[in-house]
SERO-4910 file (N, C-alpha, C, O; in steps of 0.05 Angstrom, whole numbers):
BEGIN
 pado doro    nc1    nc2    nc3   cac1   cac2   cac3    cc1    cc2    cc3    oc1    oc2    oc3
  Met    A    -45    563    175    -51    560    203    -25    558    220    -25    565    243
  Asp    A     -3    550    207     23    548    221     40    573    217     63    573    225
  Gly    A     29    593    205     44    618    201     59    620    176     74    639    171
  Tyr    A     56    600    158     70    601    133     56    620    114     32    622    113
  Arg    A     72    635     99     61    653     79     52    636     55     67    620     45
  Val    A     28    641     45     18    627     22     14    647      0      3    669      4
  Met    A     22    640    -24     20    659    -47     23    643    -73     32    620    -73
  Pro    A     16    656    -95     20    643   -121     50    638   -126     67    652   -116
  Met    A     56    617   -141     84    609   -147    100    632   -158    123    636   -151
  Val    A     88    648   -176    103    670   -189    111    691   -168    131    706   -172
  Gln    A     97    693   -146    104    711   -124    124    698   -105    142    712    -94
  Ala    A    122    672   -102    141    658    -84    168    654    -96    188    655    -82
  Ala    A    169    649   -122    194    642   -136    217    662   -131    239    654   -127
  Pro    A    212    689   -132    234    707   -128    244    708    -99    265    720    -94
  Leu    A    229    697    -80    236    698    -52    251    673    -44    266    673    -24
  Ala    A    248    651    -58    257    625    -49    285    618    -57    294    625    -79
  Asp    A    299    604    -39    325    593    -45    321    564    -53    337    553    -69
  Phe    A    301    551    -42    294    523    -49    264    521    -54    248    533    -40
  Ile    A    257    507    -75    229    502    -81    226    472    -86    239    460   -103
  Val    A    208    460    -70    203    431    -73    173    428    -77    157    436    -61
  Thr    A    166    416   -100    138    412   -105    128    386    -92    144    368    -88
  Ala    A    103    385    -85     92    361    -73     62    361    -79     46    354    -61
  Thr    A     54    368   -103     26    371   -109     13    348   -124    -11    343   -122
  Gly    A     29    334   -140     18    313   -157      6    325   -182     -9    311   -197
  Asp    A     11    350   -188     -1    363   -212     20    370   -232     44    369   -226
  Lys    A     12    378   -255     30    384   -278     37    413   -279     21    431   -274
  Asn    A     63    419   -286     73    446   -290     67    465   -267     59    488   -271
  Val    A     72    455   -243     69    472   -219     90    494   -220     84    517   -213
  Ile    A    114    487   -228    135    507   -232    138    509   -263    145    490   -276
  Asp    A    131    533   -273    129    537   -301    148    560   -309    162    571   -293
  Glu    A    147    567   -334    164    588   -346    162    614   -330    182    628   -326
  Ser    A    138    622   -322    135    647   -308    149    647   -281    159    668   -272
  Ala    A    151    624   -268    166    622   -243    196    622   -248    211    635   -234
  Phe    A    205    607   -268    234    607   -275    243    635   -281    266    642   -275
  Ala    A    226    650   -294    234    677   -303    241    696   -280    255    716   -284
  Val    A    230    690   -256    235    708   -233    250    695   -210    253    708   -189
  Met    A    259    670   -213    273    657   -192    300    670   -186    312    682   -204
  Lys    A    309    667   -161    335    677   -153    357    661   -168    353    638   -175
  Asp    A    379    674   -172    403    661   -183    411    639   -163    414    645   -139
  Gly    A    414    615   -172    423    593   -155    400    578   -141    406    560   -125
  Cys    A    376    585   -147    353    571   -134    355    541   -140    362    533   -161
  Val    A    348    526   -119    348    496   -121    319    487   -124    302    495   -108
  Val    A    313    471   -144    286    462   -150    286    432   -150    303    419   -161
  Ala    A    265    421   -136    262    392   -134    233    385   -134    216    401   -128
  Asn    A    227    360   -142    200    350   -143    197    327   -123    213    308   -123
  Ser    A    177    328   -106    172    306    -88    143    297    -90    133    284    -73
  Gly    A    130    305   -112    102    300   -114     92    279   -134     76    262   -127
  His    A    102    280   -159     90    262   -179    107    261   -204    111    282   -217
  Phe    A    118    238   -210    134    234   -234    151    258   -240    162    270   -221
  Asn    A    155    265   -265    172    288   -271    156    309   -286    167    323   -303
  Val    A    131    312   -280    114    331   -294    108    357   -277     98    376   -288
  Glu    A    115    357   -252    109    380   -235    126    404   -243    117    427   -241
  Ile    A    150    399   -252    168    420   -260    169    420   -291    175    399   -303
  Asn    A    163    442   -303    163    444   -332    191    445   -343    202    467   -349
  Ile    A    204    422   -345    232    421   -354    236    430   -383    255    444   -388
  Pro    A    218    423   -401    221    434   -428    222    465   -429    237    476   -444
  Ala    A    206    478   -413    207    507   -411    233    517   -401    245    536   -411
  Leu    A    244    503   -380    270    510   -369    292    507   -389    310    523   -392
  Glu    A    290    485   -405    310    481   -426    309    502   -447    329    511   -457
  Arg    A    285    510   -455    282    532   -475    293    558   -465    304    574   -481
  Met    A    292    563   -440    302    588   -428    332    588   -423    343    609   -416
  Ser    A    345    565   -427    373    561   -420    392    562   -444    384    554   -466
  Leu    A    416    572   -438    437    571   -458    453    546   -455    464    535   -475
  Glu    A    455    536   -430    473    514   -425    463    498   -401    449    509   -384
  Lys    A    470    473   -401    463    455   -378    489    441   -370    503    429   -386
  Arg    A    495    442   -344    518    428   -333    510    410   -310    488    413   -300
  Gln    A    527    392   -303    522    374   -280    545    377   -260    565    363   -262
  Pro    A    543    396   -241    565    401   -223    570    379   -203    592    376   -192
  Arg    A    550    362   -199    553    338   -182    530    319   -189    511    327   -202
  Ala    A    532    295   -179    511    275   -185    484    286   -175    482    298   -153
  Phe    A    464    281   -190    436    288   -184    430    318   -185    408    326   -177
  Val    A    448    334   -195    444    362   -198    449    371   -227    471    368   -237
  Asp    A    428    381   -240    431    394   -266    429    423   -262    410    433   -251
  Gln    A    449    437   -271    450    467   -268    444    479   -296    459    475   -315
  Tyr    A    423    494   -297    414    507   -321    424    536   -321    417    551   -302
  Trp    A    439    544   -340    448    572   -343    429    586   -361    428    581   -385
  Leu    A    414    605   -350    394    619   -365    407    641   -383    429    649   -378
  Lys    A    392    649   -402    401    670   -421    408    696   -407    424    711   -418
  Asp    A    396    701   -384    402    727   -370    424    724   -350    430    742   -335
  Gly    A    438    700   -349    461    696   -332    455    682   -306    473    673   -292
  Arg    A    430    679   -298    423    665   -273    426    635   -277    426    625   -300
  Lys    A    429    621   -255    431    592   -255    408    581   -238    401    592   -217
  Ile    A    396    559   -248    376    545   -233    385    516   -231    393    504   -250
  Asn    A    385    506   -206    394    479   -201    371    460   -198    354    463   -179
  Leu    A    369    441   -216    347    421   -215    357    395   -204    377    384   -214
  Leu    A    345    385   -184    353    360   -171    339    336   -183    315    337   -189
  Gly    A    354    314   -186    343    289   -194    328    289   -220    309    274   -223
  Glu    A    337    306   -239    324    308   -265    294    315   -263    279    310   -282
  Gly    A    286    326   -241    258    334   -237    240    310   -231    216    313   -229
  Arg    A    252    287   -227    236    263   -219    233    263   -189    245    280   -175
  Leu    A    218    244   -178    214    242   -150    241    241   -135    256    221   -137
  Ile    A    248    262   -121    274    266   -110    281    244    -90    305    236    -89
  Asn    A    262    234    -75    268    214    -55    275    187    -68    287    169    -55
  Leu    A    268    183    -93    274    159   -107    299    162   -126    316    144   -127
  Thr    A    300    184   -140    321    187   -160    348    193   -150    368    185   -162
  Ser    A    350    206   -127    377    214   -118    390    194    -99    412    198    -91
  Ala    A    376    173    -93    387    150    -78    398    158    -51    409    141    -37
  Glu    A    396    183    -43    406    191    -17    382    195      2    387    199     26
  Gly    A    358    195     -8    335    202      9    315    180     13    298    183     30
  His    A    318    158     -1    298    136      2    313    110      0    311     96    -20
  Pro    A    329    103     20    346     80     18    330     54     18    306     53     25
  Ser    A    343     33      9    330      7      8    321     -2     35    302    -18     37
  Ala    A    334      8     56    325      0     83    297     10     90    284     -1    107
  Val    A    288     30     75    260     40     79    242     25     59    220     17     66
  Met    A    252     21     35    236      8     15    229    -21     23    207    -30     18
  Asp    A    248    -35     36    242    -63     43    218    -65     62    203    -84     61
  Met    A    216    -45     79    193    -45     98    167    -40     83    146    -52     89
  Ser    A    168    -22     63    144    -16     47    135    -42     32    112    -48     31
  Phe    A    155    -55     20    149    -80      5    139   -102     24    121   -117     17
  Ala    A    150   -103     48    140   -123     68    111   -117     75     95   -136     77
  Asn    A    105    -92     79     77    -84     84     59    -93     62     37   -104     66
  Gln    A     67    -88     37     51    -95     14     47   -125     12     25   -135      7
  Ala    A     69   -140     16     68   -169     13     50   -181     35     33   -198     29
  Leu    A     53   -172     60     37   -183     81      8   -174     79    -11   -189     86
  Ala    A      3   -151     68    -24   -142     63    -37   -159     42    -61   -167     44
  Ala    A    -23   -166     21    -33   -183      0    -39   -211     11    -60   -222      5
  Glu    A    -21   -221     27    -26   -247     40    -50   -246     58    -66   -265     58
  Phe    A    -54   -225     73    -77   -221     91   -103   -222     74   -122   -234     82
  Leu    A   -103   -208     52   -127   -208     35   -133   -235     24   -157   -243     24
  Val    A   -113   -250     16   -118   -277      6   -128   -295     28   -147   -310     23
  Arg    A   -116   -294     51   -126   -310     74   -154   -303     83   -168   -320     94
  Asn    A   -162   -279     78   -188   -269     87   -208   -265     64   -227   -250     67
  Lys    A   -203   -278     42   -221   -276     19   -249   -283     27   -254   -304     39
  Gly    A   -268   -266     20   -296   -270     26   -304   -262     54   -328   -262     61
  Lys    A   -285   -256     71   -291   -248     99   -292   -218    103   -303   -208    123
  Leu    A   -280   -203     85   -278   -174     88   -300   -160     72   -307   -169     50
  Ser    A   -310   -139     83   -329   -123     68   -315   -106     47   -290   -102     49
  Asn    A   -329    -98     26   -317    -80      6   -310    -54     20   -325    -43     36
  Gly    A   -287    -44     13   -278    -19     25   -248    -18     31   -234    -37     23
  Val    A   -240      2     44   -212      5     51   -208     -6     79   -223      1     97
  His    A   -188    -22     82   -182    -34    108   -153    -28    116   -135    -29     99
  Ala    A   -149    -21    141   -122    -16    151   -108    -43    155   -121    -63    161
  Leu    A    -82    -43    151    -67    -67    156    -69    -73    186    -64    -55    202
  Pro    A    -76    -97    194    -78   -103    223    -52    -97    238    -30   -100    227
  Lys    A    -55    -86    262    -32    -78    278    -12   -101    282     12    -96    283
  Glu    A    -23   -125    284     -5   -148    288     15   -151    265     39   -157    269
  Leu    A      6   -146    240     23   -148    217     44   -125    217     67   -129    211
  Asp    A     35   -101    224     53    -78    226     75    -84    246     98    -79    242
  Arg    A     67    -95    269     86   -101    290    105   -124    281    129   -123    288
  Glu    A     95   -143    267    111   -165    257    133   -154    238    156   -162    239
  Ile    A    125   -136    220    144   -124    201    165   -109    216    189   -111    211
  Ala    A    157    -93    236    176    -77    252    195    -95    267    219    -90    268
  Ala    A    185   -117    279    201   -135    294    222   -149    275    245   -152    283
  Leu    A    213   -157    252    231   -170    233    253   -151    224    276   -159    221
  Lys    A    246   -126    219    265   -106    211    286   -101    233    310   -101    227
  Leu    A    276    -98    257    295    -94    280    314   -118    283    337   -115    288
  His    A    302   -142    280    318   -166    283    340   -167    261    363   -173    266
  Ala    A    332   -161    236    351   -160    214    374   -140    218    396   -144    209
  Met    A    367   -119    233    387    -98    238    403   -104    264    421    -89    270
  Gly    A    396   -125    277    410   -132    302    403   -113    325    419   -109    343
  Val    A    378   -102    324    369    -83    344    349    -97    363    331   -111    354
  Thr    A    353    -92    388    333   -101    408    321    -76    421    334    -56    425
  Ile    A    296    -78    429    282    -56    442    267    -66    467    262    -90    470
  Asp    A    259    -48    483    241    -55    506    214    -63    496    205    -54    475
  Val    A    201    -80    511    173    -88    505    156    -71    523    162    -67    546
  Leu    A    134    -60    512    116    -44    527    104    -60    550     97    -83    547
  Thr    A    101    -47    573     87    -59    595     57    -58    588     49    -41    572
  Pro    A     41    -74    601     12    -71    597      2    -43    602    -16    -33    589
  Glu    A     13    -30    623      5     -3    630     12     16    607     -4     34    600
  Gln    A     36     14    595     44     31    573     26     26    549     18     45    535
  Asp    A     21      1    543      4     -5    520    -24      6    523    -35     17    504
  Ala    A    -35      3    547    -62     14    552    -62     45    549    -81     56    538
  Tyr    A    -41     58    559    -39     87    556    -38     96    527    -53    114    519
  Leu    A    -22     83    511    -19     90    483    -44     85    467    -48     97    446
  Asn    A    -61     67    476    -85     60    462   -110     72    474   -132     63    469
  Ser    A   -107     93    490   -129    105    504   -128    135    502   -106    147    500
  Trp    A   -151    148    503   -153    177    505   -162    186    533   -168    209    537
  Gln    A   -162    167    551   -173    173    578   -153    187    596   -161    200    616
  Glu    A   -128    185    590   -107    196    607    -88    213    591    -83    207    567
  Gly    A    -76    233    603    -57    250    589    -70    274    575    -93    280    580
  Thr    A    -54    286    559    -65    311    546    -78    305    520    -88    324    507
***
């Protein structure tokens, strides 16, 4: 719908300079894709553990493996092409330490901790099902993070808050 070309991996692989998986499935990039990838193609996984990229197949197809820099394994294929695998094929935002800093993780953990506390405090009061974290807790986490960073921000006026929480005005 956004104009992106959609095609099977084996058709996309020879066109791509970068391939990032995000499916949560196994062997999304397999031997057939490696066989037709461009020389120097960069491959990364952002979807699920280290199973999306069939690394054993890549290793079987390779003569040599080098590490030109941290978080990059360069596989030299038998036909002379090189394929660059980032973060050992593991979740790239976690393994390479450049994409998911602790400054983001601490907010995720704060959300989890306050959500657990909310559940304990409301034991027996909530219906079975999925519940969103109350906005007050989200705001508390954001305020604590900003305070820890020494950041101050404007407070919404009642008019701004009403606008953001309404579909009655604007586009």
